VEXRO-361219 format. One record per residue (C-alpha): residue in one letter; x, y, z. Coordinates in steps of 0.2 Angstrom, whole numbers, plus 2048, in hexadecimal, padded with zeros to 3 digits. Example, Ala and Ser with C-alpha at 12.3 -4.5 7.8 and 13.67 -1.06 7.14 Angstrom:
2
pt rest->A x->83E y->7EA z->827
pt rest->S x->844 y->7FB z->824
//
This chain:
407
pt rest->M x->778 y->253 z->3E8
pt rest->T x->789 y->25A z->3E5
pt rest->M x->797 y->255 z->3F1
pt rest->D x->79F y->264 z->3F9
pt rest->S x->7A8 y->25C z->408
pt rest->I x->7B1 y->24D z->40E
pt rest->E x->7B3 y->246 z->420
pt rest->V x->7C4 y->242 z->427
pt rest->T x->7CA y->23B z->438
pt rest->P x->7DB y->237 z->43E
pt rest->A x->7E1 y->225 z->43F
pt rest->G x->7EC y->21E z->44C
pt rest->V x->7EE y->22D z->457
pt rest->R x->7E2 y->235 z->464
pt rest->S x->7E2 y->246 z->45D
pt rest->F x->7E9 y->250 z->44F
pt rest->K x->7EA y->262 z->44B
pt rest->A x->7EE y->268 z->439
pt rest->S x->7F2 y->27A z->435
pt rest->G x->7FF y->284 z->42C
pt rest->P x->801 y->28F z->41C
pt rest->R x->7FB y->281 z->410
pt rest->L x->7EB y->280 z->419
pt rest->H x->7DC y->28C z->418
pt rest->H x->7D5 y->286 z->428
pt rest->T x->7DB y->27E z->439
pt rest->Y x->7D5 y->26D z->43B
pt rest->K x->7D4 y->265 z->44D
pt rest->M x->7D0 y->253 z->44C
pt rest->Q x->7CC y->245 z->459
pt rest->L x->7CE y->232 z->456
pt rest->G x->7BE y->22B z->451
pt rest->Q x->7B6 y->23C z->44D
pt rest->W x->7B3 y->241 z->43B
pt rest->V x->7B7 y->253 z->436
pt rest->T x->7AF y->25B z->427
pt rest->V x->7BB y->263 z->41A
pt rest->T x->7B4 y->26F z->40E
pt rest->D x->7C3 y->276 z->406
pt rest->P x->7CA y->26C z->3F7
pt rest->A x->7DC y->272 z->3F9
pt rest->D x->7DC y->26E z->40B
pt rest->L x->7D5 y->25D z->408
pt rest->E x->7E2 y->259 z->3FB
pt rest->Y x->7F0 y->25E z->407
pt rest->L x->7E9 y->255 z->416
pt rest->L x->7E7 y->244 z->40C
pt rest->N x->7F7 y->246 z->403
pt rest->P x->803 y->238 z->409
pt rest->I x->812 y->243 z->407
pt rest->S x->80C y->24E z->415
pt rest->G x->80E y->240 z->421
pt rest->V x->7FC y->242 z->428
pt rest->V x->7F3 y->231 z->42A
pt rest->L x->7E0 y->234 z->429
pt rest->R x->7D1 y->22A z->424
pt rest->E x->7C6 y->231 z->417
pt rest->R x->7B3 y->22F z->414
pt rest->P x->7AF y->22A z->407
pt rest->E x->7BF y->223 z->3FF
pt rest->L x->7C5 y->229 z->3EE
pt rest->G x->7CD y->21A z->3E7
pt rest->L x->7DB y->20D z->3E7
pt rest->R x->7EE y->20D z->3E7
pt rest->Y x->7F9 y->1FE z->3E4
pt rest->F x->809 y->1F8 z->3ED
pt rest->Q x->814 y->1EA z->3ED
pt rest->C x->81E y->1E2 z->3FB
pt rest->V x->831 y->1E4 z->3F8
pt rest->A x->837 y->1DD z->409
pt rest->P x->841 y->1CD z->405
pt rest->N x->83A y->1C4 z->414
pt rest->G x->828 y->1CC z->412
pt rest->A x->821 y->1D9 z->41E
pt rest->K x->814 y->1DA z->42C
pt rest->L x->809 y->1EA z->42A
pt rest->V x->7FF y->1F1 z->439
pt rest->L x->7F3 y->1FF z->434
pt rest->P x->7EE y->20D z->441
pt rest->G x->7DE y->208 z->44A
pt rest->E x->7DE y->1F7 z->442
pt rest->D x->7E1 y->1E5 z->448
pt rest->P x->7F1 y->1E6 z->452
pt rest->G x->7F7 y->1D5 z->44B
pt rest->G x->7F8 y->1DD z->43A
pt rest->V x->7F9 y->1D5 z->429
pt rest->C x->808 y->1CC z->422
pt rest->Y x->80D y->1CE z->410
pt rest->G x->81A y->1C3 z->407
pt rest->Y x->827 y->1CA z->3FB
pt rest->G x->820 y->1CF z->3EB
pt rest->E x->80E y->1CF z->3F1
pt rest->V x->803 y->1DD z->3EB
pt rest->V x->7F9 y->1E7 z->3F7
pt rest->I x->7EA y->1F1 z->3F1
pt rest->G x->7E1 y->1FE z->3FB
pt rest->G x->7DC y->210 z->3FE
pt rest->G x->7D9 y->21B z->40D
pt rest->V x->7E5 y->218 z->41C
pt rest->L x->7ED y->209 z->414
pt rest->H x->7F5 y->212 z->405
pt rest->R x->7FB y->221 z->410
pt rest->V x->804 y->214 z->41C
pt rest->L x->80B y->20B z->40D
pt rest->C x->812 y->21B z->405
pt rest->H x->81E y->21D z->415
pt rest->D x->822 y->20B z->417
pt rest->G x->832 y->206 z->40E
pt rest->R x->82D y->1F4 z->40D
pt rest->F x->820 y->1F8 z->400
pt rest->E x->822 y->200 z->3EF
pt rest->P x->814 y->209 z->3E5
pt rest->I x->80F y->200 z->3D5
pt rest->R x->80D y->20E z->3C8
pt rest->A x->800 y->211 z->3BB
pt rest->A x->80A y->20B z->3AC
pt rest->R x->80C y->1FA z->3B4
pt rest->L x->7FA y->1F8 z->3B9
pt rest->L x->7F4 y->1FE z->3A8
pt rest->A x->7FE y->1F1 z->39F
pt rest->K x->7F3 y->1E4 z->3A8
pt rest->V x->7E3 y->1EE z->3A8
pt rest->P x->7E3 y->1FA z->399
pt rest->S x->7D2 y->201 z->39D
pt rest->L x->7D6 y->206 z->3AF
pt rest->R x->7CC y->215 z->3B6
pt rest->V x->7DA y->221 z->3BC
pt rest->L x->7D8 y->231 z->3C6
pt rest->V x->7E6 y->23E z->3C6
pt rest->V x->7E6 y->24A z->3D5
pt rest->R x->7F0 y->25A z->3D4
pt rest->G x->7EA y->26B z->3DC
pt rest->G x->7F2 y->27C z->3DB
pt rest->G x->7FF y->282 z->3CF
pt rest->F x->7F9 y->289 z->3BE
pt rest->G x->80A y->284 z->3B5
pt rest->D x->80B y->273 z->3BD
pt rest->L x->7FB y->26E z->3B7
pt rest->F x->801 y->270 z->3A5
pt rest->L x->811 y->267 z->3A9
pt rest->T x->808 y->258 z->3AF
pt rest->L x->800 y->256 z->39E
pt rest->P x->80F y->24F z->394
pt rest->A x->80F y->240 z->3A1
pt rest->I x->7FD y->23D z->39E
pt rest->A x->7FF y->23E z->38B
pt rest->T x->80D y->231 z->38C
pt rest->L x->802 y->226 z->396
pt rest->R x->7F4 y->229 z->38A
pt rest->N x->7FF y->224 z->37B
pt rest->R x->803 y->214 z->383
pt rest->F x->7F2 y->20F z->38A
pt rest->P x->7E5 y->217 z->37F
pt rest->D x->7D7 y->20D z->387
pt rest->M x->7D9 y->214 z->399
pt rest->E x->7CD y->220 z->3A1
pt rest->I x->7D6 y->22E z->3A9
pt rest->H x->7CE y->23C z->3B4
pt rest->Y x->7D6 y->24B z->3BC
pt rest->A x->7D1 y->254 z->3CC
pt rest->T x->7D8 y->265 z->3D0
pt rest->A x->7D3 y->275 z->3D8
pt rest->A x->7C3 y->27D z->3D2
pt rest->P x->7CB y->28D z->3CB
pt rest->L x->7D7 y->282 z->3C0
pt rest->K x->7CB y->276 z->3B9
pt rest->R x->7C9 y->280 z->3A9
pt rest->L x->7DC y->27E z->3A5
pt rest->L x->7D8 y->26B z->3A2
pt rest->Q x->7C7 y->26C z->39A
pt rest->H x->7C5 y->268 z->388
pt rest->N x->7D5 y->25E z->388
pt rest->D x->7D4 y->24D z->37E
pt rest->L x->7E0 y->245 z->38A
pt rest->L x->7D4 y->245 z->399
pt rest->N x->7C3 y->23C z->39B
pt rest->G x->7BE y->248 z->3A8
pt rest->V x->7C3 y->257 z->3B3
pt rest->S x->7BC y->25B z->3C4
pt rest->T x->7C0 y->262 z->3D5
pt rest->L x->7C5 y->256 z->3E2
pt rest->F x->7B4 y->256 z->3EA
pt rest->E x->7AC y->252 z->3D9
pt rest->A x->7B8 y->244 z->3D7
pt rest->Y x->7B1 y->23C z->3E7
pt rest->E x->7A0 y->23C z->3DF
pt rest->A x->7A7 y->231 z->3D1
pt rest->A x->7B1 y->226 z->3DD
pt rest->P x->7B8 y->219 z->3DF
pt rest->F x->7C6 y->21A z->3D2
pt rest->G x->7D0 y->20A z->3CD
pt rest->L x->7E0 y->214 z->3D0
pt rest->V x->7E4 y->225 z->3D8
pt rest->V x->7F4 y->22E z->3D3
pt rest->D x->7F7 y->23C z->3DF
pt rest->L x->802 y->249 z->3D8
pt rest->G x->800 y->255 z->3E7
pt rest->R x->811 y->25A z->3ED
pt rest->W x->819 y->24C z->3E2
pt rest->A x->825 y->257 z->3D8
pt rest->E x->828 y->263 z->3E7
pt rest->G x->82E y->254 z->3F1
pt rest->A x->838 y->24B z->3E3
pt rest->P x->84B y->249 z->3E7
pt rest->D x->850 y->24B z->3D4
pt rest->S x->846 y->25B z->3D1
pt rest->G x->856 y->265 z->3CE
pt rest->E x->85C y->259 z->3C0
pt rest->V x->84C y->253 z->3B8
pt rest->H x->83F y->25C z->3AD
pt rest->R x->82F y->25F z->3B7
pt rest->S x->824 y->256 z->3AB
pt rest->D x->82F y->247 z->3AD
pt rest->I x->82E y->248 z->3BF
pt rest->F x->81B y->247 z->3BE
pt rest->A x->81D y->238 z->3B2
pt rest->H x->827 y->22F z->3BF
pt rest->A x->817 y->22E z->3C9
pt rest->F x->80F y->225 z->3BB
pt rest->G x->81D y->219 z->3B9
pt rest->I x->824 y->221 z->3AA
pt rest->E x->836 y->226 z->3A9
pt rest->T x->835 y->234 z->39B
pt rest->V x->827 y->23C z->392
pt rest->D x->825 y->23A z->380
pt rest->S x->824 y->24D z->37D
pt rest->Y x->825 y->25C z->388
pt rest->R x->818 y->266 z->37F
pt rest->F x->806 y->268 z->385
pt rest->S x->7F7 y->272 z->37E
pt rest->Y x->7E7 y->27C z->383
pt rest->T x->7D7 y->280 z->37A
pt rest->V x->7D0 y->292 z->37B
pt rest->M x->7BD y->292 z->379
pt rest->P x->7B5 y->29F z->36D
pt rest->E x->7AC y->2A8 z->37B
pt rest->E x->7BC y->2A9 z->386
pt rest->R x->7C5 y->2B0 z->376
pt rest->A x->7B7 y->2BD z->374
pt rest->E x->7B8 y->2C2 z->386
pt rest->A x->7CB y->2C4 z->385
pt rest->Q x->7CA y->2CF z->376
pt rest->K x->7BE y->2DA z->380
pt rest->V x->7CA y->2DB z->38E
pt rest->L x->7D9 y->2E0 z->383
pt rest->G x->7CF y->2EC z->379
pt rest->G x->7D5 y->2F4 z->368
pt rest->G x->7E6 y->2FC z->364
pt rest->P x->7F8 y->2F6 z->362
pt rest->D x->7FD y->2E4 z->365
pt rest->V x->7FF y->2DE z->376
pt rest->I x->80D y->2D7 z->380
pt rest->G x->809 y->2CD z->38F
pt rest->L x->814 y->2D0 z->39E
pt rest->Q x->815 y->2C7 z->3AF
pt rest->L x->81A y->2D2 z->3BE
pt rest->T x->818 y->2C5 z->3CC
pt rest->G x->813 y->2B2 z->3CD
pt rest->S x->80F y->2A6 z->3DB
pt rest->I x->821 y->2A4 z->3DE
pt rest->N x->828 y->2B5 z->3DD
pt rest->R x->83A y->2B1 z->3DD
pt rest->R x->838 y->2A9 z->3CC
pt rest->C x->833 y->2BA z->3C5
pt rest->P x->83D y->2C9 z->3C4
pt rest->P x->83A y->2D7 z->3D1
pt rest->I x->82B y->2E1 z->3CE
pt rest->E x->836 y->2F0 z->3CA
pt rest->W x->83F y->2E7 z->3BD
pt rest->G x->82E y->2E2 z->3B5
pt rest->E x->828 y->2F5 z->3B6
pt rest->K x->837 y->2FA z->3AC
pt rest->M x->834 y->2EC z->39F
pt rest->M x->822 y->2F3 z->39E
pt rest->Q x->828 y->305 z->39B
pt rest->M x->834 y->2FE z->38D
pt rest->L x->826 y->2F4 z->384
pt rest->L x->81B y->304 z->385
pt rest->A x->829 y->30E z->37D
pt rest->L x->82A y->302 z->36F
pt rest->G x->818 y->305 z->36B
pt rest->W x->811 y->2F5 z->372
pt rest->R x->802 y->2F4 z->37E
pt rest->V x->805 y->2E9 z->38E
pt rest->A x->7FA y->2DD z->397
pt rest->V x->801 y->2DB z->3A8
pt rest->F x->7FE y->2CB z->3B2
pt rest->A x->802 y->2CA z->3C5
pt rest->G x->7FB y->2BF z->3D3
pt rest->D x->7F6 y->2CE z->3DE
pt rest->R x->7EC y->2DC z->3D8
pt rest->L x->7F5 y->2EC z->3D4
pt rest->D x->7E9 y->2FB z->3D4
pt rest->W x->7F1 y->306 z->3C7
pt rest->A x->7ED y->30C z->3B5
pt rest->M x->7F8 y->312 z->3A7
pt rest->P x->7F5 y->316 z->395
pt rest->G x->7F9 y->306 z->38A
pt rest->V x->7F9 y->2FA z->399
pt rest->I x->7EB y->2ED z->39C
pt rest->N x->7EB y->2EA z->3AE
pt rest->L x->7E7 y->2D7 z->3B1
pt rest->T x->7EF y->2D6 z->3C2
pt rest->G x->7E5 y->2CB z->3CD
pt rest->L x->7DC y->2C2 z->3BF
pt rest->K x->7D6 y->2B1 z->3C6
pt rest->D x->7CC y->2AB z->3B7
pt rest->A x->7D7 y->29D z->3AF
pt rest->G x->7CD y->29C z->39F
pt rest->L x->7CE y->2AF z->39C
pt rest->T x->7E0 y->2AF z->3A1
pt rest->M x->7E4 y->2A2 z->394
pt rest->A x->7D9 y->2AB z->387
pt rest->V x->7E3 y->2BC z->38A
pt rest->I x->7F3 y->2B2 z->388
pt rest->E x->7ED y->2AC z->377
pt rest->Q x->7EA y->2BE z->371
pt rest->C x->7FB y->2C4 z->376
pt rest->T x->808 y->2C7 z->368
pt rest->G x->815 y->2C1 z->374
pt rest->L x->818 y->2BF z->387
pt rest->V x->826 y->2C2 z->394
pt rest->A x->824 y->2B7 z->3A4
pt rest->G x->82D y->2AE z->3B2
pt rest->D x->82D y->29C z->3B5
pt rest->S x->81A y->29C z->3B8
pt rest->G x->809 y->297 z->3B2
pt rest->I x->809 y->2A6 z->3A6
pt rest->L x->818 y->29F z->39E
pt rest->H x->812 y->28D z->39D
pt rest->G x->801 y->293 z->397
pt rest->A x->809 y->29C z->389
pt rest->N x->812 y->28C z->384
pt rest->A x->802 y->283 z->385
pt rest->L x->7FB y->28F z->378
pt rest->G x->80B y->290 z->36E
pt rest->R x->80D y->2A2 z->370
pt rest->P x->81D y->2AC z->36E
pt rest->V x->824 y->2AD z->380
pt rest->V x->834 y->2B2 z->389
pt rest->G x->837 y->2A8 z->399
pt rest->L x->841 y->2B1 z->3A6
pt rest->F x->84B y->2A5 z->3B0
pt rest->G x->858 y->2A4 z->3BE
pt rest->P x->855 y->299 z->3CE
pt rest->V x->84E y->28B z->3C3
pt rest->D x->857 y->283 z->3B4
pt rest->P x->84C y->287 z->3A5
pt rest->D x->850 y->276 z->39D
pt rest->L x->846 y->26F z->3AC
pt rest->R x->836 y->279 z->3A7
pt rest->V x->835 y->27E z->395
pt rest->R x->83E y->271 z->38A
pt rest->D x->837 y->26F z->378
pt rest->H x->82C y->27E z->377
pt rest->P x->832 y->286 z->366
pt rest->N x->829 y->297 z->369
pt rest->C x->831 y->299 z->37B
pt rest->R x->842 y->2A2 z->37D
pt rest->V x->84B y->2A3 z->38D
pt rest->V x->855 y->2B1 z->395
pt rest->A x->85E y->2AC z->3A5
pt rest->G x->867 y->2B7 z->3B2
pt rest->N x->873 y->2AA z->3B8
pt rest->E x->882 y->2AF z->3AF
pt rest->A x->880 y->2C2 z->3B4
pt rest->A x->87E y->2BC z->3C6
pt rest->H x->88D y->2B0 z->3C5
pt rest->C x->882 y->2A1 z->3CB
pt rest->L x->87A y->291 z->3C5
pt rest->P x->868 y->28D z->3C6
pt rest->C x->865 y->287 z->3D8
pt rest->N x->853 y->280 z->3D6
pt rest->D x->84C y->28C z->3E4
pt rest->H x->840 y->280 z->3EC
pt rest->Q x->84F y->275 z->3F1
pt rest->D x->85D y->282 z->3F4
pt rest->H x->858 y->293 z->3FA
pt rest->Q x->86A y->299 z->3F8
pt rest->C x->867 y->2AB z->3F6
pt rest->K x->862 y->2B6 z->405
pt rest->G x->855 y->2C2 z->3FE
pt rest->Y x->850 y->2C3 z->3EC
pt rest->P x->85A y->2B8 z->3E1
pt rest->P x->867 y->2C3 z->3D7
pt rest->C x->865 y->2B8 z->3C8
pt rest->M x->854 y->2C0 z->3C5
pt rest->T x->859 y->2D1 z->3C9
pt rest->R x->867 y->2D1 z->3BC
pt rest->L x->85C y->2CC z->3AD
pt rest->D x->861 y->2D8 z->39F
pt rest->H x->852 y->2E1 z->398
pt rest->G x->85A y->2E3 z->387
pt rest->D x->85D y->2D0 z->386
pt rest->V x->84A y->2CD z->38A
pt rest->L x->845 y->2D9 z->37C
pt rest->D x->850 y->2D1 z->370
pt rest->A x->84A y->2C0 z->374
pt rest->L x->838 y->2C6 z->373
pt rest->E x->83A y->2CD z->362
pt rest->A x->843 y->2BD z->35C
pt rest->T x->836 y->2B2 z->363
pt rest->I x->828 y->2BC z->35B
pt rest->D x->830 y->2BD z->34A
pt rest->G x->834 y->2AA z->34B
pt rest->C x->823 y->2A4 z->351
pt rest->E x->81E y->293 z->34A
//
């Protein structure tokens, strides 16, 4: 029987209500009453310690490890447990899951013991990595996993992610298995769980450190060995992509919108770019998160495409691509395709370092501003001017150069 739900209940409070834009449903919980969660993204958010929610789960996914760093030791009282608590001495290791690890995550007297340190003692440890939404971020976690694999080749590492994104990690030699979060519970318990949900988003140094290195910090690694990552297109996906694109002149992939639209130029800018590409004799495959119901000669309308495998297969078939800081850009880098990355709010060196077939065009100089790393500092009111002032001619020149110089 396949597991398709997990039960949760609040710990230490009489009642709890969870709602908001990150949740697909509203959850009303009472102490001691178990509530069934059937949405994997909701479950990932509710059980993520960064959210500050303290819930019990049934069953438990696996273990986390902490060490007491209080000079005089620490007394720990868990919600709903013995009010006398448990005393831990300085340096003592605490192993647990469920409520225990969520409490320890917020207790400054305890520090997490990272995967690299544990694997040095138990090289064959069975590790689960959890990370949900974010097409591009899934790729950006892979350099950290590759670095860990290089150091500890005997470890067993599994990855749990959202169902539509599983395909992005399949057929990857770094991983022993890929599953949804619910499927991971079927294979539980794991010897170590590394929860990357909201990890990079909450990192204090995310405006100075490459995102792959930020993910590496969760594993106890300071810097990844390489910022590159890869993806394998299956023959049947390639055949389907060729049908979608049809015959005719070579195709340029163009992204109009992304999951964070301020990291892409305005759609009007993209439409002008499309017209210029068509005038040069290219066909254009258009990507956008929301479906745009229009048709034009020479344009393959892929807006609203949700199939990750087909999206990657189409990217592989493109002669070149133009994309903002998004999954399309990182997908092109995974495949080594010629791509022009459009940047402004985020420093490109924190996203696309060491990808030889990727060239960057940034609008910061024209807008007289530096990258502000927009998830931290929304300095602009309205659309960021650094993305509106990207020069179309510069983008075309960069596209031609990266296609001609493709390795």
